[in-house]
C-alpha positions as CSV (number, residue, x, y, z in Angstrom):
1,M,-78.4,-7.4,0.3
2,R,-81.9,-7.2,-1.2
3,R,-83.9,-10.6,-1.3
4,R,-85.3,-11.2,-4.6
5,T,-88.8,-12.8,-5.0
6,D,-89.9,-14.9,-7.9
7,P,-93.0,-13.1,-9.4
8,R,-94.6,-16.4,-10.4
9,G,-94.4,-17.7,-6.9
10,M,-96.0,-14.5,-5.7
11,R,-98.9,-14.9,-8.0
12,S,-99.7,-18.5,-6.8
13,H,-99.5,-17.4,-3.3
14,Q,-101.9,-14.5,-3.9
15,A,-104.5,-16.7,-5.6
16,V,-104.7,-19.1,-2.7
17,A,-105.0,-16.2,-0.3
18,A,-107.8,-14.7,-2.4
19,C,-109.8,-18.0,-2.4
20,A,-109.4,-18.3,1.3
21,L,-110.7,-14.9,1.8
22,I,-113.7,-15.7,-0.4
23,V,-114.5,-18.9,1.5
24,S,-114.3,-17.2,4.8
25,L,-116.6,-14.5,3.8
26,A,-118.9,-16.9,2.0
27,A,-119.0,-14.5,-0.8
28,C,-117.2,-16.5,-3.5
29,S,-120.2,-16.4,-5.6
30,E,-120.3,-12.6,-5.7
31,A,-118.1,-10.7,-8.4
32,T,-114.7,-8.9,-7.3
33,A,-113.0,-5.7,-8.8
34,P,-109.7,-6.2,-10.8
35,V,-106.3,-5.2,-9.1
36,I,-104.1,-2.8,-11.2
37,P,-100.2,-3.3,-10.9
38,T,-98.3,-0.2,-9.9
39,P,-94.4,0.4,-9.7
40,T,-93.5,-0.2,-6.2
41,T,-89.8,-1.2,-6.2
42,V,-86.9,-0.4,-8.6
43,V,-84.0,-2.9,-8.5
44,P,-80.7,-1.7,-10.3
45,A,-78.6,-4.3,-12.1
46,V,-75.5,-3.1,-10.2
47,D,-74.8,-1.3,-7.0
48,S,-72.0,0.8,-8.5
49,V,-70.0,1.7,-11.6
50,A,-66.4,2.9,-11.9
51,F,-64.8,4.8,-14.8
52,T,-61.0,5.1,-15.5
53,A,-61.0,7.5,-18.4
54,L,-62.9,10.6,-19.3
55,G,-65.4,10.0,-22.0
56,Q,-65.8,6.4,-21.0
57,I,-69.4,5.1,-21.3
58,Q,-71.4,2.5,-19.4
59,V,-75.1,1.7,-19.7
60,V,-76.9,1.2,-16.3
61,T,-80.2,-0.8,-16.1
62,A,-82.8,-1.6,-13.4
63,T,-85.9,-3.8,-12.9
64,V,-89.3,-2.3,-11.9
65,L,-91.5,-4.4,-9.6
66,D,-95.2,-3.8,-8.8
67,Q,-96.9,-4.0,-5.5
68,F,-97.0,-7.7,-5.7
69,G,-93.2,-7.9,-6.3
70,V,-93.9,-8.8,-9.9
71,G,-91.6,-7.3,-12.5
72,M,-93.3,-4.9,-14.8
73,V,-92.1,-5.4,-18.4
74,G,-92.0,-2.1,-20.3
75,A,-92.4,0.0,-17.2
76,A,-91.0,3.4,-17.7
77,S,-88.0,4.5,-15.7
78,T,-85.7,7.6,-15.8
79,W,-82.1,8.0,-14.8
80,T,-80.5,11.2,-13.3
81,S,-77.1,12.1,-12.0
82,S,-76.4,14.0,-8.8
83,S,-73.2,15.7,-10.5
84,A,-73.1,16.3,-14.2
85,T,-69.5,17.5,-13.8
86,V,-68.5,14.0,-12.8
87,V,-70.9,11.7,-14.7
88,T,-73.7,12.5,-17.0
89,V,-76.5,10.0,-17.7
90,T,-79.3,9.9,-20.2
91,A,-82.9,9.1,-19.1
92,A,-82.3,5.7,-20.7
93,G,-79.3,5.1,-18.5
94,V,-76.3,5.8,-20.8
95,A,-73.7,7.1,-18.3
96,T,-70.6,9.0,-19.5
97,A,-67.5,10.0,-17.3
98,V,-66.9,13.7,-17.4
99,G,-64.6,14.5,-14.5
100,N,-62.8,12.8,-11.7
101,G,-65.0,12.3,-8.5
102,A,-68.1,10.5,-7.4
103,A,-71.8,10.9,-8.4
104,T,-75.1,9.2,-7.5
105,L,-77.1,7.9,-10.4
106,T,-80.8,7.7,-9.5
107,V,-83.4,5.6,-11.3
108,T,-87.1,6.5,-10.9
109,S,-90.2,4.7,-11.9
110,G,-93.5,6.0,-10.7
111,G,-93.1,6.6,-7.0
112,A,-90.3,4.2,-6.6
113,S,-86.5,4.9,-7.0
114,A,-83.1,3.5,-6.4
115,Q,-79.5,4.7,-6.6
116,V,-76.2,3.5,-8.1
117,V,-72.9,4.9,-7.0
118,A,-70.7,6.1,-9.9
119,S,-66.9,7.0,-9.5
120,V,-64.5,8.5,-12.0
121,A,-60.7,8.1,-11.3
122,Q,-58.5,8.5,-14.4
123,T,-55.8,5.8,-14.8
124,A,-52.8,6.5,-17.1
125,G,-52.7,4.7,-20.4
126,S,-49.7,6.5,-21.7
127,V,-47.1,9.0,-20.6
128,L,-45.4,11.8,-22.6
129,L,-42.2,13.6,-21.7
130,S,-41.5,17.2,-22.7
131,L,-38.1,16.4,-24.2
132,D,-36.9,13.6,-26.4
133,S,-33.4,13.9,-25.0
134,V,-31.5,16.1,-22.5
135,V,-28.0,17.4,-23.0
136,L,-26.2,18.9,-20.0
137,K,-22.9,20.6,-20.4
138,D,-21.1,20.0,-17.1
139,P,-21.7,18.2,-13.8
140,G,-24.1,20.3,-11.7
141,D,-26.1,21.6,-14.6
142,T,-29.8,20.9,-14.4
143,T,-32.9,20.9,-16.5
144,R,-36.5,20.1,-15.7
145,L,-38.6,17.5,-17.5
146,G,-42.3,18.0,-18.0
147,V,-44.7,15.0,-18.1
148,T,-48.1,14.5,-19.5
149,A,-50.2,11.5,-18.5
150,L,-53.1,10.5,-20.7
151,D,-55.9,8.1,-19.8
152,S,-56.9,5.3,-22.2
153,R,-59.1,7.6,-24.2
154,G,-56.3,10.3,-24.6
155,S,-57.5,12.8,-22.0
156,A,-54.8,14.5,-19.9
157,I,-54.7,13.5,-16.2
158,A,-54.4,16.6,-14.0
159,S,-51.6,16.5,-11.4
160,P,-50.6,12.8,-12.0
161,T,-48.4,11.1,-9.5
162,V,-45.1,10.5,-11.3
163,I,-42.4,8.1,-10.2
164,W,-39.1,9.3,-11.6
165,T,-36.0,7.1,-11.9
166,S,-32.5,7.3,-13.4
167,A,-30.8,4.2,-14.8
168,D,-27.4,5.6,-13.8
169,G,-27.2,8.0,-10.9
170,A,-23.4,8.4,-11.4
171,I,-24.2,10.2,-14.7
172,A,-27.5,12.0,-13.9
173,T,-30.1,12.0,-11.1
174,V,-33.7,13.0,-11.2
175,D,-35.9,14.1,-8.3
176,S,-39.6,13.7,-7.6
177,A,-40.4,16.9,-9.5
178,G,-38.5,15.8,-12.7
179,L,-35.4,17.9,-12.1
180,V,-32.5,16.2,-13.9
181,T,-29.0,17.0,-12.5
182,A,-25.7,16.2,-14.2
183,V,-23.3,14.2,-12.1
184,G,-20.7,12.8,-14.5
185,T,-19.9,12.4,-18.1
186,G,-21.9,10.0,-20.2
187,T,-25.5,9.1,-20.9
188,A,-28.2,7.9,-18.5
189,V,-31.8,6.8,-19.2
190,I,-34.5,8.8,-17.3
191,S,-37.9,7.1,-16.7
192,A,-41.2,8.6,-15.7
193,Q,-44.0,6.2,-14.5
194,V,-47.6,7.0,-13.9
195,D,-49.8,4.1,-12.8
196,G,-48.7,1.2,-15.1
197,A,-47.6,3.5,-18.0
198,F,-44.1,5.0,-18.4
199,A,-41.9,6.9,-20.8
200,Q,-38.1,7.3,-21.1
201,T,-35.6,9.8,-22.4
202,T,-31.8,10.1,-22.4
203,A,-29.8,12.5,-20.4
204,R,-26.3,13.1,-21.9
205,V,-23.8,15.0,-19.8
206,E,-21.5,16.5,-22.5
207,P,-18.8,18.9,-21.5
208,E,-17.4,21.3,-24.0
209,V,-14.7,19.4,-26.0
210,T,-12.2,20.1,-28.7
211,V,-10.1,18.1,-31.1
212,V,-6.4,18.4,-31.4
213,A,-3.7,16.7,-33.5
214,A,-2.1,13.7,-31.8
215,G,0.6,13.5,-34.5
216,P,2.1,15.6,-37.3
217,T,-0.3,17.7,-39.4
218,V,2.2,18.4,-42.2
219,L,3.1,15.2,-44.0
220,S,4.5,13.9,-47.3
221,G,4.4,10.7,-49.2
222,E,4.4,9.2,-52.6
223,V,1.3,9.5,-54.7
224,A,-1.3,6.8,-53.9
225,S,0.4,5.9,-50.7
226,E,-1.3,5.7,-47.3
227,L,-0.7,8.0,-44.4
228,S,-1.8,7.5,-40.8
229,L,-3.7,10.4,-39.1
230,S,-4.3,10.7,-35.4
231,V,-6.3,13.2,-33.2
232,K,-7.4,13.4,-29.6
233,V,-10.8,14.6,-28.4
234,E,-10.4,16.3,-25.0
235,D,-12.3,18.6,-22.7
236,L,-11.1,22.0,-21.9
237,L,-8.9,20.7,-19.1
238,G,-7.1,18.4,-21.5
239,A,-8.6,15.2,-20.3
240,G,-9.4,12.6,-23.0
241,Y,-13.1,12.4,-24.0
242,V,-14.5,9.0,-24.9
243,G,-17.3,8.3,-27.4
244,A,-17.1,11.5,-29.5
245,A,-17.9,11.1,-33.2
246,V,-15.0,12.1,-35.3
247,S,-15.7,12.9,-39.0
248,W,-13.0,12.5,-41.5
249,S,-13.0,14.1,-45.0
250,V,-10.6,15.2,-47.7
251,G,-10.3,18.2,-50.0
252,A,-10.8,18.2,-53.7
253,G,-8.2,16.0,-55.5
254,S,-6.9,14.8,-52.2
255,G,-7.5,11.1,-52.4
256,A,-9.8,9.3,-49.8
257,I,-10.1,8.2,-46.2
258,T,-10.0,4.4,-46.6
259,S,-10.7,3.6,-42.9
260,G,-14.2,5.0,-42.8
261,A,-15.8,8.5,-42.7
262,T,-16.6,8.4,-39.0
263,T,-14.7,7.0,-36.0
264,S,-15.3,7.2,-32.3
265,S,-12.8,8.5,-29.7
266,G,-11.5,5.8,-27.5
267,A,-11.0,5.6,-23.7
268,S,-8.0,8.0,-23.9
269,G,-9.9,10.3,-26.4
270,H,-7.8,9.2,-29.3
271,S,-9.1,8.5,-32.8
272,G,-7.3,7.7,-36.0
273,A,-7.8,7.3,-39.8
274,V,-5.9,6.0,-42.8
275,W,-5.6,8.6,-45.7
276,M,-4.7,7.4,-49.2
277,L,-3.2,10.2,-51.2
278,D,-4.5,11.0,-54.7
279,T,-2.5,9.9,-57.7
280,I,-1.8,13.5,-58.8
281,A,1.4,14.9,-57.2
282,G,1.1,18.2,-55.3
283,P,-0.5,19.6,-52.1
284,Q,-3.4,17.7,-50.7
285,Q,-5.6,18.2,-47.6
286,A,-7.6,16.1,-45.1
287,M,-9.7,17.1,-42.1
288,A,-10.9,15.6,-38.8
289,S,-13.8,17.4,-37.2
290,I,-16.2,17.0,-34.2
291,E,-19.3,18.9,-33.1
292,S,-19.3,20.4,-29.7
293,R,-22.3,22.3,-28.4
294,G,-23.4,23.1,-31.9
295,N,-20.0,24.2,-33.1
296,V,-17.7,22.4,-35.5
297,V,-14.1,22.0,-34.4
298,Q,-11.6,20.9,-37.0
299,V,-8.0,19.7,-37.4
300,V,-6.5,20.2,-40.9
301,F,-3.8,17.9,-42.2
302,S,-1.8,18.9,-45.2
303,A,0.4,16.6,-47.3
304,T,2.7,16.9,-50.2
305,A,2.2,14.0,-52.6
306,V,5.4,13.5,-54.4
307,A,5.7,11.7,-57.7
308,G,6.9,8.1,-57.8
309,A,9.8,6.6,-59.5
310,A,10.2,7.4,-63.2
311,V,8.9,4.9,-65.6
312,S,9.1,7.0,-68.8
313,A,11.2,9.9,-70.3
314,T,10.0,12.3,-72.9
315,L,11.9,15.0,-74.9
316,A,10.3,18.2,-76.2
317,A,12.7,18.2,-79.2
318,D,13.3,15.6,-81.8
319,S,16.8,16.9,-82.7
320,I,19.7,19.0,-81.5
321,L,22.2,21.0,-83.5
322,L,25.6,21.6,-81.9
323,N,27.9,24.2,-83.6
324,G,31.3,23.3,-82.3
325,R,33.5,20.7,-80.6
326,G,33.0,20.7,-76.9
327,E,29.7,22.6,-77.1
328,T,27.2,21.1,-74.7
329,A,23.4,20.8,-74.4
330,F,21.2,19.3,-71.7
331,L,18.4,17.2,-73.0
332,G,16.1,18.3,-70.2
333,P,13.8,15.3,-70.5
334,T,10.5,15.1,-68.7
335,Y,10.4,12.0,-66.5
336,A,7.0,10.7,-65.4
337,D,5.9,8.1,-62.9
338,R,3.2,5.5,-63.6
339,Y,0.5,8.0,-63.0
340,G,1.9,10.6,-65.4
341,N,3.3,12.9,-62.8
342,P,6.5,14.7,-63.7
343,T,9.3,13.3,-61.5
344,S,13.0,13.7,-61.1
345,F,15.7,11.6,-62.8
346,S,15.5,8.1,-61.5
347,G,17.1,5.2,-63.1
348,A,17.1,6.4,-66.7
349,V,20.3,5.9,-68.8
350,W,21.1,8.1,-71.8
351,L,23.5,6.5,-74.3
352,S,24.9,7.8,-77.5
353,R,24.9,5.4,-80.4
354,D,28.1,7.0,-81.8
355,P,30.3,8.6,-79.1
356,A,32.7,9.7,-81.8
357,V,30.1,12.3,-82.9
358,A,28.6,13.2,-79.5
359,T,28.8,11.7,-76.0
360,S,26.0,11.6,-73.4
361,S,26.2,11.5,-69.6
362,P,23.7,9.2,-67.8
363,T,21.6,12.3,-67.0
364,G,21.4,13.6,-70.6
365,L,24.3,16.1,-70.9
366,I,25.3,16.0,-74.6
367,T,28.8,17.1,-75.7
368,A,29.9,17.6,-79.3
369,V,33.0,15.6,-80.4
370,D,33.2,15.7,-84.2
371,P,31.0,16.5,-87.2
372,G,28.3,13.9,-87.8
373,A,25.0,12.7,-86.6
374,T,23.9,10.2,-84.0
375,Y,21.0,9.2,-81.8
376,V,21.0,9.5,-78.0
377,V,18.6,7.1,-76.5
378,A,17.0,7.0,-73.1
379,S,16.3,3.7,-71.4
380,I,14.3,3.0,-68.3
381,G,14.1,-0.8,-68.4
382,S,13.5,-0.5,-72.1
383,P,14.1,2.4,-74.6
384,S,11.8,5.3,-73.8
385,D,12.7,8.2,-76.1
386,S,15.5,9.4,-78.4
387,V,16.9,12.5,-80.0
388,L,18.9,13.1,-83.1
389,V,22.2,14.9,-82.4
390,T,23.9,16.7,-85.3
391,V,27.3,18.2,-84.9
392,S,28.2,20.8,-87.5
393,L,31.2,23.1,-87.1
394,R,29.2,26.2,-88.2
395,G,31.2,28.6,-86.2
396,A,30.1,31.3,-83.8
397,I,29.9,35.1,-84.0
398,T,29.3,37.6,-81.2
399,V,29.3,41.4,-81.0
400,T,30.7,43.4,-78.1
401,F,30.9,47.0,-77.0
402,D,34.1,47.5,-75.1
403,D,34.5,50.0,-72.2
404,G,30.8,50.4,-71.5
405,F,30.1,53.8,-73.0
406,R,26.8,55.6,-72.4
407,E,25.6,55.6,-76.1
408,V,25.3,51.8,-76.3
409,A,21.8,51.7,-74.9
410,P,20.2,54.6,-76.9
411,K,22.2,53.9,-80.2
412,A,23.0,50.2,-80.4
413,L,20.1,48.6,-78.6
414,P,17.3,49.8,-80.9
415,V,19.2,48.5,-83.9
416,F,19.8,45.1,-82.3
417,Q,16.2,44.8,-81.3
418,A,15.0,45.6,-84.8
419,L,17.2,42.8,-86.2
420,G,16.3,40.4,-83.4
421,L,20.0,40.2,-82.2
422,R,21.6,40.3,-78.8
423,G,25.1,41.6,-77.9
424,N,27.5,42.1,-75.1
425,I,28.8,45.1,-73.2
426,A,32.2,45.0,-71.5
427,V,31.6,46.7,-68.1
428,N,34.0,48.5,-65.7
429,P,31.9,48.6,-62.6
430,A,33.9,51.4,-61.0
431,Q,33.0,53.7,-63.9
432,V,29.3,52.8,-64.1
433,G,27.2,56.0,-63.9
434,F,30.2,58.4,-64.5
435,P,30.0,60.9,-67.3
436,A,30.4,59.2,-70.7
437,Y,29.8,55.8,-69.1
438,I,26.7,53.7,-69.1
439,A,24.3,54.1,-66.1
440,K,23.0,51.2,-64.0
441,D,19.4,51.6,-65.2
442,S,20.6,51.3,-68.8
443,L,22.5,48.1,-67.9
444,D,19.2,46.8,-66.5
445,V,17.5,47.6,-69.8
446,L,20.2,45.7,-71.7
447,D,19.9,42.7,-69.3
448,A,16.1,42.6,-69.9
449,A,16.8,42.5,-73.6
450,G,18.9,39.4,-73.2
451,W,22.4,40.9,-73.4
452,S,25.5,39.7,-71.7
453,M,27.4,42.0,-69.2
454,V,31.0,40.7,-69.5
455,S,33.9,41.7,-67.2
456,H,36.4,44.4,-68.3
457,T,38.1,44.8,-64.8
458,M,37.0,47.3,-62.3
459,T,38.8,50.4,-63.5
460,H,40.1,49.6,-67.0
461,D,43.8,49.8,-65.9
462,T,46.5,48.2,-67.9
463,M,46.8,44.7,-66.3
464,T,50.5,44.4,-66.8
465,T,51.2,47.4,-64.6
466,L,49.2,46.1,-61.6
467,T,50.6,44.4,-58.5
468,V,49.5,40.9,-57.7
469,G,46.9,42.1,-55.2
470,E,45.6,44.9,-57.5
471,L,45.3,42.4,-60.3
472,D,43.4,40.0,-58.2
473,Y,41.0,42.7,-57.0
474,E,40.4,44.0,-60.5
475,L,39.4,40.5,-61.7
476,R,37.5,39.3,-58.7
477,A,35.6,42.4,-57.8
478,S,34.4,43.0,-61.3
479,K,33.0,39.5,-61.6
480,E,31.3,39.7,-58.1
481,W,29.7,43.0,-59.0
482,I,28.1,41.6,-62.2
483,D,26.9,38.5,-60.4
484,A,25.4,40.7,-57.6
485,Q,23.3,42.6,-60.2
486,G,22.0,39.3,-61.5
487,Y,23.4,39.9,-64.9
488,E,24.5,37.2,-67.4
489,G,28.0,36.9,-68.8
490,S,30.2,37.3,-65.7
491,N,32.2,34.2,-66.7
492,V,33.7,35.8,-69.8
493,F,36.5,38.4,-69.6
494,I,37.6,41.2,-72.1
495,V,41.2,42.3,-71.7
496,P,41.7,46.1,-71.4
497,F,43.9,47.5,-74.2
498,L,44.3,43.9,-75.4
499,T,47.5,43.8,-73.3
500,W,48.3,40.8,-71.1
501,G,51.1,38.3,-70.4
502,A,51.4,34.9,-68.9
503,R,50.9,36.1,-65.3
504,E,47.7,38.0,-66.3
505,R,46.4,35.1,-68.3
506,D,46.9,32.7,-65.4
507,A,45.1,35.2,-63.1
508,V,42.2,35.5,-65.5
509,G,41.9,31.7,-65.6
510,S,41.3,31.7,-61.9
511,Y,38.0,33.5,-62.2
512,Y,36.7,33.2,-65.8
513,E,35.9,30.4,-68.4
514,A,37.0,32.3,-71.5
515,A,38.7,35.6,-72.5
516,R,39.3,37.7,-75.6
517,G,42.7,39.3,-75.3
518,A,44.0,40.0,-78.8
519,S,42.4,40.8,-82.1
520,A,43.6,39.6,-85.5
521,T,46.3,41.8,-86.8
522,A,44.8,42.1,-90.2
523,V,41.4,42.6,-91.7
524,A,41.9,40.7,-94.9
525,P,40.2,37.4,-95.6
526,D,43.3,35.5,-94.5
527,T,43.0,36.7,-91.0
528,T,43.8,33.9,-88.5
529,L,40.6,32.8,-86.7
530,V,40.4,30.5,-83.7
531,P,38.3,27.4,-84.3
532,W,35.0,27.1,-82.4
533,R,35.0,26.0,-79.7
534,P,38.7,26.6,-79.1
535,A,40.7,24.1,-77.0
536,Q,42.3,27.2,-75.3
537,P,39.3,29.4,-74.3
538,F,41.6,32.3,-73.5
539,E,42.5,32.8,-77.2
540,L,39.2,34.0,-78.6
541,T,39.8,36.2,-81.7
542,G,38.2,39.5,-82.3
543,I,37.9,42.1,-85.1
544,E,37.8,45.7,-84.1
545,A,35.1,47.3,-86.3
546,D,36.8,50.7,-86.2
547,E,39.9,49.2,-87.9
548,L,37.9,47.9,-90.9
549,P,36.7,50.7,-90.8
550,Y,33.0,49.8,-90.7
551,W,31.9,53.2,-92.0
552,T,33.4,52.4,-95.4
553,L,32.0,50.0,-98.0
554,A,35.4,48.3,-98.3
555,G,35.5,47.8,-94.5
556,R,32.0,46.3,-94.5
557,D,32.9,44.0,-97.4
558,A,36.0,42.9,-95.5
559,L,33.9,42.1,-92.5
560,R,31.5,40.1,-94.6
561,D,34.4,38.0,-95.9
562,I,35.7,37.4,-92.4
563,L,32.2,36.3,-91.2
564,Q,31.8,34.0,-94.1
565,R,35.1,32.4,-93.3
566,T,34.0,32.0,-89.7
567,A,30.9,30.1,-90.9
568,D,32.8,28.1,-93.5
569,E,35.7,27.1,-91.2
570,G,33.6,26.6,-88.0
571,A,35.6,29.4,-86.4
572,F,34.9,32.1,-83.9
573,V,35.1,35.9,-84.1
574,D,34.0,38.7,-81.8
575,V,33.2,41.9,-83.7
576,F,33.8,44.7,-81.2
577,F,33.1,48.4,-81.1
578,H,34.1,51.3,-78.8
579,H,32.5,54.7,-79.3
580,L,29.6,55.0,-81.7
581,E,30.0,58.4,-83.3
582,D,26.9,60.3,-84.3
583,M,28.2,60.9,-87.7
584,Y,28.3,57.2,-88.4
585,D,24.8,56.3,-87.3
586,A,23.7,55.3,-90.8
587,E,26.9,53.3,-91.4
588,F,26.4,51.5,-88.0
589,Q,23.1,50.3,-89.3
590,L,24.8,49.1,-92.5
591,V,27.5,47.2,-90.7
592,M,24.8,45.6,-88.5
593,D,22.9,44.5,-91.6
594,V,26.1,42.7,-92.7
595,I,26.3,40.9,-89.4
596,D,22.6,40.0,-89.6
597,E,23.3,38.1,-92.8
598,F,24.7,35.4,-90.4
599,H,21.8,35.9,-88.0
600,D,21.5,32.3,-86.7
601,R,25.2,32.2,-85.7
602,V,25.2,35.5,-83.7
603,L,24.8,34.8,-80.0
604,P,25.7,36.7,-76.8
605,Y,28.6,35.4,-74.6
606,H,26.4,33.9,-71.9
607,E,24.9,31.5,-74.5
608,L,28.3,30.7,-76.1
609,Y,29.7,30.0,-72.6
610,P,26.7,29.2,-70.5
611,R,27.1,28.6,-66.9
612,F,25.0,25.5,-67.4
613,A,24.6,23.5,-70.6
614,R,22.0,25.0,-72.8
615,S,18.7,23.2,-72.8
616,V,17.1,21.5,-75.7
617,F,14.0,23.4,-74.9
């Protein structure tokens, strides 16, 4: 350690010495030359300086002493560095750290100099990792983390010494070089420490997973009701996967997930949601999805939302007209639940205010009883809707072409279509397609035009000559054939040759709802006509147009009288033809014009005897 001398003490001592010298020489009276101070010693303020960051600055200073050990105020001094790659220094002593290492800083004044030892050793002020997070797919997978250590002034530290640690070695480990290795499923915190600074990242070991339904995917429920949905998140070996985010959503018009848009799979991998169906009945859809390795995996749930209980009933028509006793109509109401969804009959009661005019079943089947008018009212807790039912015995007229001859389609159909009428053709299936008889494709055309295909046995044999087995076959097979083609009218029978007895009538009654077996014996206005609808449906009356004959004016006038009586008496008549001769084409048009005068009463058999009650609509 240098010993420091007080410059003032040194001056006092020098003065005494000078006087002593003068006395001893006896020359004190003589003049002496002045002494000039010169830099003899340089004393630095510190022996050493240490830097911990590049760019860090320190100012070094030193005291200059003369030959008498006296400090020289204002004496010039200059600083230099032995290694400008480690520390640079200005002449005035401003030292700056440039690189790690050691350098000697020398201060010079005159012929005197001194040294200060300078060292640079970067110390980490912050640590940066190359990845914010690490995702490993399976145990054994690895990835390497890079680390950047910065000193306090933000300069990178070359080859820092890093201490790596994992918070959970059962999930992921990390070695001294930053290599992260997956061990088990889950998330571990990985830390990197340099000096006193450190950084952290997460390492998640995430195997490839999928999501599967853990319950039914096709469901049903009442509108606005809640359904439970369940899925399982599992790895490719089928083991449940915990902690997966399951997203729940619904399709357009499919209600809402009321339990939350996102859930997490539990310890067994299961996750569930509550789905509230929309208030509109119909198909609806919900989805559960997860993301696995950048791919979206989804389970789709479909549900049929069914309408609730009926709270209202609405009719499309305000009134119904029934033309004969026993005629029926089905109101066909539209029932709706509290959200306005059409629904099935549920709890509504239909009552007729006057059952003597028309009766009503609880489901809305109306049956005419006697002429008059009454209201039928629907009630669901309270009256909901009503319809006026009028029973008027206006009679019924139909037109039939017996024996199914070929000319019906080309000759009769165009006339009927021009008038907006529909008729019937009595079919013998065993003769369909034979010469002179109608072909199957022509029957299809008549069916498309709204005609009835009524039964006329299979072969048109005289029924009274048939055995019991033959008779049963003729009646049954004919009906089955018509039904197999999808035609209307198979529940009405036309007796061949108008010949039958009690045995044949009973057999017909086993398969058919109504039959025309005998025509009136006269064509005058006093011809006996059966009332519409007849209590005995196997007594339908018919007038053969050829017997009028229709090609004469008198015959057409007679027909007009009969049709007028049919309307006036509320009766029934079937005007039937056989062959349509070319020579009478014009007259056929004329007789059809007569029939068209009663247009609104002319109906085909399948509407006079519908398999189901006709609808109000």
